[in-house]
C-alpha positions in Angstrom: 169.4 84.7 66.1 167.8 81.8 64.2 167.2 80.0 67.5 165.7 83.1 69.1 163.4 83.7 66.1 162.2 80.1 66.2 161.4 80.4 69.9 159.4 83.6 69.2 157.4 81.9 66.5 156.7 79.0 68.8 155.4 81.4 71.6 153.2 83.1 69.1 151.7 79.8 68.1 151.0 78.9 71.7 149.4 82.3 72.3 147.1 81.9 69.3 146.0 78.5 70.8 145.1 80.1 74.1 143.3 83.2 72.9 140.8 81.7 70.4 138.4 83.9 68.4 134.8 83.9 69.4 132.5 81.4 67.7 130.0 82.5 65.1 127.1 81.7 67.4 128.0 82.9 70.9 126.1 81.6 73.9 123.3 83.9 75.0 123.9 85.8 78.3 121.5 83.8 80.4 121.0 80.7 78.3 122.6 77.3 78.1 124.2 77.6 81.5 124.5 74.1 83.0 126.6 73.0 85.9 128.1 69.8 84.6 128.8 67.2 87.2 132.2 65.7 86.7 132.9 62.1 87.4 135.3 61.8 90.3 138.8 60.9 89.1 141.3 58.7 90.9 143.8 60.9 92.8 147.2 59.5 93.5 150.1 60.9 95.4 153.6 61.1 94.0 154.5 57.9 95.8 151.7 56.2 93.8 149.7 55.3 97.0 145.9 55.7 96.4 144.0 57.7 99.0 141.5 55.5 100.8 137.8 56.5 100.3 136.1 57.7 103.5 133.6 55.3 105.0 130.0 55.7 104.0 127.9 57.7 106.5 124.5 56.4 107.3 121.7 58.5 108.7 118.8 57.2 110.7 115.4 57.8 109.1 113.4 60.2 111.3 110.0 59.2 112.6 107.0 60.7 110.8 106.0 64.1 112.1 103.0 64.0 114.3 100.8 66.9 115.5 102.1 68.5 118.7 99.9 68.5 121.8 99.5 72.3 121.5 98.3 72.0 117.9 95.8 69.3 119.0 94.5 71.5 121.8 94.1 74.4 119.4 92.1 72.3 117.0 89.8 71.1 119.8 89.4 74.8 120.9 88.4 75.8 117.4 85.9 73.0 117.2 84.3 73.9 120.5 83.9 77.6 119.5 82.6 76.7 116.0 85.6 78.4 114.4 87.5 77.3 111.4 91.3 77.3 111.3 91.7 79.4 108.1 95.4 78.7 107.9 95.2 74.9 108.0 95.5 74.5 104.3 98.3 77.0 103.7 101.3 75.1 105.0 102.3 74.2 101.4 102.7 77.9 100.5 105.7 79.4 102.3 104.6 83.0 101.4 101.6 82.7 103.6 103.7 81.9 106.7 101.0 79.5 108.1 103.3 78.4 110.9 103.6 81.9 112.3 100.6 83.9 110.9 98.6 83.8 114.2 101.5 85.2 116.2 102.2 87.8 113.5 98.7 89.2 113.7 98.8 89.1 117.4 102.0 91.1 117.3 100.7 93.8 114.8 97.6 94.2 116.9 99.9 95.2 119.8 102.1 97.4 117.5 99.2 99.4 116.1 98.8 101.0 119.6 102.4 102.2 119.5 101.8 104.0 116.2 98.4 105.5 117.2 98.2 109.2 116.5 96.7 111.8 118.8 93.3 112.5 117.2 93.4 116.1 118.5 96.7 117.1 117.1 95.2 119.8 114.8 94.6 122.0 117.9 98.3 122.4 118.2 98.9 123.4 114.6 99.0 127.2 114.3 98.4 127.6 110.5 96.7 124.4 109.2 93.4 122.8 109.9 91.3 119.7 109.1 90.0 121.1 105.7 93.6 121.7 104.5 94.5 118.2 105.5 91.5 116.8 103.5 92.5 118.8 100.4 96.0 117.5 100.7 95.0 113.8 101.1 92.4 114.1 98.2 95.2 115.4 95.9 97.7 112.8 97.0 95.2 110.0 96.1 95.2 111.5 92.6 99.0 111.5 92.6 99.0 107.9 93.8 96.8 106.9 90.9 98.9 108.9 88.4 102.1 107.1 89.6 100.4 103.7 89.7 101.6 102.9 93.2 100.7 100.1 95.6 97.7 100.5 97.9 100.0 100.1 100.9 102.0 103.2 99.8 98.9 105.4 100.0 98.0 104.2 103.5 101.6 104.6 104.7 101.8 108.0 103.2 98.7 109.3 105.1 100.1 107.6 108.3 103.5 109.4 107.9 101.7 112.8 107.3 99.6 112.4 110.5 102.5 111.2 112.6 104.7 114.1 111.5 102.0 116.7 111.9 101.2 115.4 115.4 104.7 116.2 116.6 105.8 119.1 114.4 104.2 122.5 113.6 104.0 123.0 109.9 103.4 126.3 108.0 100.6 126.4 105.5 103.0 126.9 102.6 104.9 123.7 103.5 101.9 121.4 103.9 102.1 120.1 100.3 105.8 119.7 100.7 105.1 117.4 103.7 102.6 115.4 101.6 104.9 114.7 98.7 107.8 113.9 101.0 105.7 111.5 102.9 104.8 109.7 99.6 108.4 109.7 98.6 109.4 107.9 101.9 106.4 105.5 101.7 107.3 104.7 98.1 110.9 103.8 99.1 109.5 101.6 101.9 106.8 99.8 99.9 107.6 100.0 96.2 110.1 98.0 94.2 110.6 100.9 91.8 109.9 104.2 93.7 109.3 107.5 91.9 112.3 109.8 91.8 112.6 113.1 93.5 112.3 114.9 90.2 108.9 113.2 89.7 107.6 114.9 92.8 109.1 118.2 91.7 107.2 117.9 88.5 103.9 116.9 90.1 104.0 120.0 92.3 104.6 122.2 89.2 108.1 123.1 90.5 106.7 124.6 93.6 109.4 122.8 95.6 113.0 122.1 94.4 114.7 118.7 94.7 116.9 120.2 97.4 113.9 121.2 99.6 112.3 117.8 99.2 115.5 116.0 100.2 116.0 118.3 103.1 112.4 117.7 104.3 112.9 113.9 103.8 115.9 113.9 106.2 113.9 116.0 108.7 110.9 113.7 108.7 113.0 110.6 108.9 114.8 111.9 112.0 111.5 113.2 113.6 109.8 109.8 113.1 112.9 107.9 114.2 113.1 105.9 110.9 110.1 103.8 112.0 107.6 103.0 109.2 106.6 99.5 109.9 103.2 100.4 111.4 100.3 98.1 110.7 97.9 99.3 108.0 94.1 98.8 107.5 94.8 96.7 104.4 96.8 94.1 106.5 93.7 93.5 108.7 91.2 93.7 105.9 92.9 90.9 104.0 92.9 88.7 107.1 89.2 89.4 107.8 88.1 88.8 104.2 89.8 85.5 104.3 88.1 84.6 107.5 84.7 85.6 106.1 85.3 84.0 102.7 83.8 87.1 101.2 83.2 87.9 97.5 85.5 90.2 95.5 82.7 92.8 95.5 82.4 92.8 99.3 86.2 93.1 99.7 86.4 95.9 97.2 83.6 97.8 98.8 85.4 97.5 102.1 88.5 99.0 100.5 86.4 101.8 99.1 85.0 102.6 102.6 88.5 102.5 104.1 89.9 105.0 101.6 87.0 107.4 102.3 88.2 107.3 105.9 91.7 108.5 104.9 90.4 111.9 103.9 88.4 112.4 107.1 90.4 113.7 110.1 87.8 112.4 112.6 88.6 108.8 111.8 92.0 109.1 113.4 90.5 108.1 116.8 89.9 104.6 115.5 92.8 102.1 115.2 93.4 100.5 111.8 92.1 97.1 112.9 88.8 98.6 113.9 88.5 100.6 110.6 89.2 97.4 108.6 86.6 95.4 110.6 84.0 98.1 110.4 84.5 98.6 106.7 84.0 94.8 106.1 81.0 94.7 108.4 79.3 97.6 106.6 80.1 96.1 103.2 78.6 92.7 104.2 75.5 94.6 105.5 75.1 96.5 102.2 75.2 93.3 100.1 73.1 91.4 102.7 74.8 88.1 101.8 76.0 86.9 105.2 76.3 88.1 108.8 79.2 88.8 111.2 80.1 85.1 111.7 82.0 83.5 114.6 85.0 83.3 112.3 84.9 87.1 111.7 84.5 87.8 115.3 87.4 85.6 116.3 89.9 86.7 113.6 89.0 90.5 113.7 88.8 90.4 117.5 85.7 92.7 117.4 82.0 91.9 117.9 79.3 94.0 116.2 78.6 96.2 119.2 82.2 97.3 119.4 82.1 98.5 115.8 78.9 100.5 116.0 80.4 103.9 116.4 83.0 103.5 113.6 80.4 102.0 111.2 78.0 104.9 111.8 80.7 107.4 111.1 81.5 105.6 107.8 77.9 105.8 106.9 78.0 109.6 107.4 81.0 109.8 105.0 79.2 107.8 102.4 76.0 109.9 102.7 78.1 113.1 102.2 80.1 111.7 99.3 78.0 113.2 96.5 78.0 116.7 98.0 81.7 116.6 99.0 84.3 118.5 97.1 86.8 115.7 97.5 86.0 113.3 94.6 89.3 111.4 94.3 88.1 108.2 96.0 84.7 108.2 94.4 86.1 108.7 91.0 88.8 106.0 91.5 86.3 103.4 92.5 83.9 104.2 89.7 86.3 102.6 87.2 85.9 99.0 86.0 89.2 98.1 87.7 87.5 98.5 91.0 84.2 97.0 89.9 82.5 100.4 89.7 81.8 100.0 93.5 81.2 103.7 94.1 78.2 103.5 91.7 76.5 100.8 93.7 72.9 101.7 94.5 73.2 100.3 98.0 75.5 103.3 98.9 72.5 105.5 98.5 69.9 103.2 100.1 68.1 103.0 103.3 70.8 101.1 105.3 73.3 104.0 104.8 70.7 106.6 105.6 69.6 104.9 108.8 73.1 104.4 110.1 74.0 108.0 109.3 71.0 109.3 111.2 72.0 107.1 114.2 75.5 108.7 114.2 74.0 112.3 114.3 
């Protein structure tokens, strides 16, 4: 018994050594974490024979990278056309994808045609019309501001609504349901932290339950084949603004003009790239700072004559802005965050009036 008791005491002592109490100053969760590099120790086999070290591997030093013939030809072509390579200084920033950006924009120009909506789809809707759509979009812009969502989320929301309405008949009582569900889907696609379903239930004053919104979400996802990677006006505007080296005021004015177009059903006949180019063209014209330069023509792929119809329609929307019942965009861009762009005197000047008369 004495021997057994001594053995138990010995085991208790070893256990206490293994499970030590925490120190008075524990290490913070994400601090003082360093991977210590241990010095290699000599390893010997049981027969006391040391393992031989592997021979050192040498690598040939590669030759310095030189410009490819294709890159040289492109540089010469830019020089002949008096066009700047606006991506030439971006190779140090991996987020700008300078190696592939030209191919990316060529691809999304092709893709925007695949996502183009029939501009006459309202004729097939039995219960809703253009005015109801405008009321819905104007309200969703206010919801978008209330939730503090990204600009891409708003454009994608409107795109989802139009794509769904173009292929599915919707009752008047379900139009708002389609709108909030479209914003829910767009938020999940674009946002890091998307609003929850209950947030949309609240914003509709409990008009629709969580179950109805989820059911509509599944229906819209299936109807649109889970495809939501369509190019947006913003994608093209950022590229064009970079090519034109425009001021923040001109870029913000162009954004204001593009959002006015979201509410107007007639703008569906123009592709996003044309709306972006037209908005920037009109913005530049209003500020009278520069012209539609060779850079802008090249990177937007539009010359000024191709944009005439779209620009004139934008001028009409601006001229009707004060009398319109839909004030969400105007109020949004009257804040200091957006440089109070909607209060600019040029929006009520002779250039807008002349272009609006030309459209009529």
